[in-house]
Every structure is written in C-alpha cells, then in structure tokens.
N, C-alpha and C positions, 0 to 999 in steps of 0.2 A: 686484280691482274698484276703480275710481276712487271718490274720496270722494263725488262727486255722485250716485252710485248706491247709497250706503249707506242702510239703512232710517231712520236718524236724520234724514235730509234730508226724508223724508215728514212725519214728526212736526213738524219745524221749519216747514214750509210751512203745515200746518194751524194751527199756533200763531200764525203771522203773520196768517193770515186772521181768526182769532178775535179777536186783539188789535185789528186794523184795524176789524172790525165793532163791537167794544165802544166804541172811540174815536168812531166816526161816530155811534153811538146816543147817546152822552153829549153830543156837540156838538149833535145834533138836538134833544134835550130842552132844552138850555140856550137855544138860539135860539127854540124854540117858546114857552118860558115867558117869554122876554124880549119877544118881539114880540106875543104874544097872551096876555097875562096873564088876560084875561077869557073865554077860550075855554071852551066847555062840555066836560063830561067825555066825551060821546059823540063830539064833533068831535075831541077829543084822541086818543081811541082809534082813530078812523078814520084820522087823520093818521099815527099810530104804525104802524098795520097797513100803510098804503100805503108808508111809508118802509122799514119792515122788509122788505116784499116786494121793493122795489127793491134794498135792500142785499143780500138773499139772492141775487137774480138776478145782481148784480154779482160776489158771491163765487163763485157757481156758475160764472159765465163764467171767472173767474180760475182756478178749480180745473180746469175742463175744458181750459183752455189747457195746463195742466201734466200733463194725463192721459197723453199719449203718453210724456212723459219718465218719469213714475212707472211706467207699465206696462213700459217698456223696462228700467227699473232692476230691477223685481221679477222680470222674466223672465230677465235676465242673472244675477241673484243665484241664482235657482233652477238655471239651467244650470251655473253654476260649481260649486255644491254637488254637482250630479249628476256632473259630470266628475271632480271631486276624489274623490268617493266611489268611482267606478268605477276610477280610477287606483290608489287605495289598495287596493281589493280585488284588482286585477290584480297589484300589487306583492307583496301578502301571499301570493297564490297562487303566484307565481314563487319567492318566498323559501322557502315551505313545500315546494315541489317540489324545489328545490335541496337543502334540508336533508334531506328524506326520501330522496333519491337519492344522497346523498354516500357515498363509500367509507369515510369516517371516522365513528366514532360521535360523536354530539353529545348532551350532557346539560346541563341547566340546573337549578340549585337556587335556593331563596329564601334569605332571611336566617336562616332556622331550619335550613338545610341539608337541606331536604326537596326531593325530586325533583319539579320542576314540568313538565319536558319531556324526552323522549328520542326520538330517531329510531329507525327500524326497524333500522338497522345496529348501533346501540348495544345494542338489546334482543337481537338475534341473537348479538352478540358474547358476551353473558353468559348466553344460554340462556333468556331470559324473553320475554314479550310486552310490548308497550308499556304496556298497561293494568296489568300486574302491577308494573311499576317505578314508575309515577306515584304520588306521595304517600308513598313510602317514604324513610326517611333514607338518605343516600348511604353511611353507614357500613355499611349492610346488604350492600354489595357490596365490602367490604374485609375483609382478614384482621386478626384482633386484633393481631398483631405490627406491623402497619403503621399503627395508629391514631395513634401519636405523630407520625409524619411527616405524616399527614393533617392533624392539628391545626395543625402549624406552617405548612402550606400555606394552610389556611383563615385563619390569623392574617394572612398576607400579603395574602389577598384582602380581608379587612376593612380593611386599610390602603390599599386601592385599587391594589395591585400585581398585575401579571400574572405568569405563570411558565410555564416549559417544563421538563419533567422526566419521568423514567421511573418507573413504579410498577406494582404488582401489583393486579389486580382478581380477585375471587372469582367464579368461574363458578357456575351453579346446582348443578352436580355437585361443587362444592368444589375443582375443579381451578384451576390458576393461568392467568391471562391477563395477559401482559406488555403494557403499552401505553405509548405516548409521549403525554403530556398537554400540550396547549397551552391554558392557562386565562386568563381575564380577569375582572376584577371588574365587577359591576353596581351602579349606584347609582340612587336615586330622584331626584325633582325637587329635593330639599333637599340632595343630595350625600351622603346617608347610605347605608350598605351595604345593598344590596337582594338580594344573592345572587352567583352566579357562573355563567359560561357557559364550557364547555370542549369541546374536540374531542379524540377519543381515536383514535390509530392503533395497530392491533394489530401488535405486534412479537414475538409469542410464538415464531414460527418462527426469527426471527433470534437471539433469546436462547437458544433450544435449540441452535442451531448453534454459537453462541459457547461455551456450556457444554460441548458435545461436543468442540469444538476445544480448549478448555482441558484437558479430561480427556485428550485425545489427546496434547497437548503434555506433560502431566505423565507420561503413560505413556512417551512417547519419551525424556523426560529420565531416567526410571528405567532404561529400556532402554539408554540411552547410558552411564549409570553402570555397568550390569552388563557392557556390552561393554568399557568401559575397564578394568574390573577383570579381565575375562577376558583382555584383551589383555596387561595387565601380567603376569598369571600365565603366559600362553603364552610371552611373551618371557623370563620367568624360566626356564621349562623349556627353551626353545630355547637360551638362554645356557649353561645347564648342559650340555645335550647337545652343542652344538657345541664347547664348551671341552673336555669329556672326550673326545669323539670325536677332536678334533684332536690332543690329547695322545697318545691311543692310536695314531693313525695315524703321528704323528711317531716314536714308539717303533718301530712296525712297519717304517717306512721305514728307520730306522737299522739294525735287524736285517737287513733285506733287503740293505742295502749290505754288511754283514759276510758274509752268505751268498754274495753274488755273488763276493766276493774269494776264497772258499774252495772254490767249485764250478766245474765246467766241463761241457761237453757239454750234454745235454738238461736236466740238473738246473739248470744256470746259466740256460738259456733260460727255463725255467719260473719261476724266481725273478725274472728280469728282467720277465717279463709280470706277475708278482704286484706288483712294485714300480711298474710303470706304472699298474696299477689303484689302488694305494694313493695315488699322486700325483694320479690323476684324482679320487679321492674328496676329497683335500685341496683340489683346485681347486674342486670343487662346493661344499664348505663355504665357501670364500672367496666364491664367487658368491652363496650364500645370505646371507652376512654383508653383502655389498655391497647386495643387494636390500633388506634390512632397513634399512640406513642411508639408502637412497634414499627410502624411504617414511616415514621418521621426520620429525617436524617439524624444519625447518631455520631457522637464524637469518638466512637470506638469503645473497645473494652477497657476496663481499668481494674486495678486491684480493689477488691471488695472484701470487707471483713465478714465472712460467712457467719461467724458466731453472733455478731451484733445484729445481723439481719434476722436470724432465727429468733433471738431473744425479743426483738421488737415485735415480731408477729405473735409470739406466744403471749406477750403482754396484752394482746387484744382479746383474749379468751379467759374464761374463769380459771382461777388458780387451782392446780391439782389435776386438771384434765389432761394436760400435755406433759410428758416426761422427756427430758433432754439433758444429757451430760455435756456441759460446755466443752468445746474444743477450739483452741486457738488456730484458726486456719484462714488463709487468704486465697481467693479464687479470682479468675478472670470473668467478669460479668459487667453489668451496668446498673443503672438506677431502677430497672424493671425486675431485678431479681426478687424483691419482696413479693411481687405478684405471684411468683411460683409457689411460695409457701402459703400465701393467703388463700390461693385456690385449693391447694391440697389439704391444708388444715380445715378450711371452711367446709369442703365436701365431707371430710371425715366427721366433723361435728354435726353437719346437717343430716347425714344419712346413717350415722352410727347409733342414734338414739340417745336417751337421757343418760344412760350408764356407760357410754362409749369411753374408751381409754385410747389415748394417742401417744405414740412414742416416736421420737426423731433420733436417728442414728447417723453419725458422720464417721466414715472410715477412710483411712489413707490407702490409696492404691497407686503407688509410684508417683507419676506425674499428674494423677487425677485424684479427686476425692469422690467417694461414693456416699450418696445421701439417700436415706430411705425414710419415708413417712408412713408409719404403720398404724392401723386402727383395729379395734375389736368389733367393728360393725358387721353388716351382712356379707361382706366379701364380694368377689367377682368370679363368675363361672369361667372356666378355661376358654370356652368358645367366644367370650366377650372381652377378653383381656386386651385385644388389639383394637376392638371397635370402640372402646370407651374414649379413645383419643380422636375419634372422628367427630366432625361437627354435628351437633344436635342428634346424637344417638339416644333413643329412649330405651333405657334398660332398668333393671330392678333397683339400682342405686339412685334413681330419680330422673326427672326430665330436665334437660338443659345443661347437665353437667358436662356434656360433650364439648360445648363451646369453651368452657373454662379449661378443661384438660387439653383441648386442642391448642389453646393459647400457651399453656404450660409447655407442651411439646415444641411449639414454634420457638419459644424463648430458649429452652434448653439446647436445641439444635443450633440456635443462633450463637450460643456461647461455646459451641464446639463439643457438646456432650450428647448423650442420648438418654431416653427415658423409657421405662416399661413398667407393666403391672405384674405382680406375682402374689402368691398366697402368703399371708403372715406366717402361717404354719404350713410348710410344704405338704401338699396333698390334701389339704382341708380348706377349701374355699369358704366354707360356712363359718370359719373361725376368724375371719377378717382379711382385709386386703393390705398390701404393701406397695406403695409407689416408689420406685427406685430410679435414681438418675445420677449421672456423673457430671462433674464440672472440672474444667482444667484448673490446676493448682498454680498459683503464682509463687515464684521462688523467693521474693523479698517482701518486706513489710511496707516499704514506702509506696504511697499511692502513685500511680502513673497512668497516663492515657496512651493507649495503643495507636500507632499509626501504621496501617498495614499489618504486618506480622511482627513488628518490633515494638516492644512495650518499654516505655521509659519508667524505670523503677520496678518493673515486673518483667520477668522473662517467661515467654510462652513455652509450652512443652515442645519437644522436637516434632518435626514434620510427620514422622511415621506414627506418632501417637494421636495426631489431631482427629483422625476419622474414627477412633475407637469409641 
C-alpha cells in the first residue's frame, strides 16, 4: 500500500485540523480583546460561540472533503490484509499437503531435540502414529550404539551446517530401518539455533540387498579358494598318473618291440595289435597333456621362430619323408605351436602308408603367413573336410584323429588364425590332403611377450586383419 493510504496519514490530518482551529481561536481572542476591551461578558460569550460554530463548520467541511480519500484508504488496507491472509492460508495448505503426501519421511525438532512435526510417511516408516511421535525426544527412535554419531550430527546442526548421510532408525518393533538423511539447521530471528528439519528416504531394501551381495561375494570367494585348492590337488594326481602311466606304457611298448622280433604268424599279429593300442594310449596321454596346457594361464603370445619349430618336428621322423624349404619367418604364438605340427605330420605319417610323402609350405600373405601340410595319403572327401576338426569323428583316415585336429584348430584360433582342409590336388581328394592354416606374422626379430594387444619386441597385425 502507498504511504498516502497508511493509517498514520489519518491521524496527521486530524492533528493539522486541531492545530489550525487552536491558532484561529487564539487569534480571534487577541483581536476581540484588542478591538473591544470593554465588551460585556455575555457579548464575549456570544461572539465566541458564533466564531466557534463557524470554525467547526469550516473544519467539518475540510474533513468531509478528505472523507472519500480516507474511506478509500481504509477499504484498501482492509482488502490488502484480507488478500494477504487468504494467500498465506492457501500457501500453508499447499505446503502441508505436499509435506503430508511426500514419499520421504519428514521430521522437525526444536533446540531441545524434541519432535515438533512429523508427516504420515515418517510415522508409518517407524510404525507409529503422528500423535505418538510428537513431543518425544528424537533419540527415542535411535539405537543406543548410534547415539555418538547422532550427537556429532547435532553438533553440526547447532553450528548451522546441513548434512546428508546414512543412518539406522529403530522401528517400533525394534527392527532396523536404514534411511538416507538430508538435514538442515533452523534458526530464530536472532540467528540462534532453533532446531533441525530433515527428510528421510527409506533405503532398507537396498542395504539388505547390498549385505546379501556382500555375503554372496564372500561365499564365492571361499568357493573359489576351495576350487583352486581342488584344482591344484587334481592336477597333482593327474601329473602323477600321467607320468607313471606314460612310463609304464613306454616299458610295455619296448617289450612289445622285443616280442615282435621273436614271434611270427598269428602271435606276431596279436603283439603288433597290442603295440598299436599301447601307442594309441600314449597318444591319448599326449592329447590330455596338451589340453591341460591349453587351459592353463598363459603369459601371452610371443615371437616364435617358425622355421625352427618346423625343423625340430621334422627331425622326429625318418629323413626324406618330409620336404620343406626353410623360410626365415617369425610369428605370434606360444610354446604349444610345436603341437600343431606334431599332430598334422603325425596324422599324415600314420594314415598315409609306408610310401607317403609329406611337404610343408610357408607363404607370405601380407601380415599373415600361410602354412600348408600336404601328404600323398588317402585324402579327405569333400563332405568330411569340416567334420575332421570335430572331436572323435570316425572317418576313413582313422579313429581318434578328430581329437588331435580339434586341438590343432583350438590352438590356431588362439593365435588369431584359422585352419581348414582341402585337396592336395584340387578336385582330386584321392590324391592326398592338405591342411592349411594362417598365423599372424611378427614384424621384428626380437623375442617379446604380448600384454593384451601390445607386443614388446613384436608388433601384432592391425585390428582389421585379426579376424581373417
């Protein structure tokens, strides 16, 4: 409201009228006494009454002129107070409705830490009614073990500091309710601590889930330790068994060789079959050993001299059977690469017959090398070229070679290459088979161990070539 409509202006106007009337009466008395010193008392009273009447009439006229302004002022003030009161009531009603309907619990305490307000959500969270919580110390809803933390929080409130933290509240049935607290300090007109206002979000389910997850993690860690221990023990037993069985089979194979030299006819045939079974058993033990090494943690790929690996494997077979033109080449592989050539050359010798010829070729293909192991044996029909890499496939080239070729495929893919079977002479499976595979080429000679995709001393091919 403007200053001209304030109540003090009414009192100021009336004061001005009174002072003006007093001055006029004083002037009138002075003039009357000066001009008519001998006037009688009755005439003086008559003149005073007449002047006073005229003066009152003039004052009334002045006041009545201001009446409309004064009435407007009073009505405007009354309307403003009414509108302000209605707006305040509406605002309070909206605020109370929002607070009561909030999903969060709301609690307010005074400077003595006594509960002065709670909404229904807060009361339901702790299992009370609103009336039961009002007037009670806030410590009634805490566990004794948490009082020290509560006092530190209240110290921060007294210093005017807010806070956000997790805490436990005690339900009416003494169960735990975990809440996220967002608190702020309240102060009076003089800036002194007047209490605290806080919102509480129930996080009990989240905390229970976290605790269950923690227990589950601990259980898994314990189980992992048990499995690791069991794995070490199983590997110990397997090492003992494979070592002893291999030694026993080697002795049996030696005696079989001696028997074959001293026998003939059916007896010799039986011993030769026995020896083939012994050698098959030795091969199976070798495959088991290879599988274990494949699944053991590896230090990563490193630069491997492909030429040295091939020559070492060729040296295990009679001279002249295998043809190979040495090529100076480094590839990314590991210590199991010789197993690839041992399996492929071994299969070619085993199933190719006495007159089999084997040729190993190494060709450069940009960031890869292409290796082929070819033989003049019985070959592989087209409908079986994929199946020979499956485990334990029984096909014309023999029983059990599927496991060896399966391991070869696992190793080649582990090195980032691929392997397939094709005809030695295209279109003529009967003229022999060729096993072809690719290996990633290392760019430098120095040996280096790969960590992730970075190779110290060797650089791996670009990303877009890795899946070729």
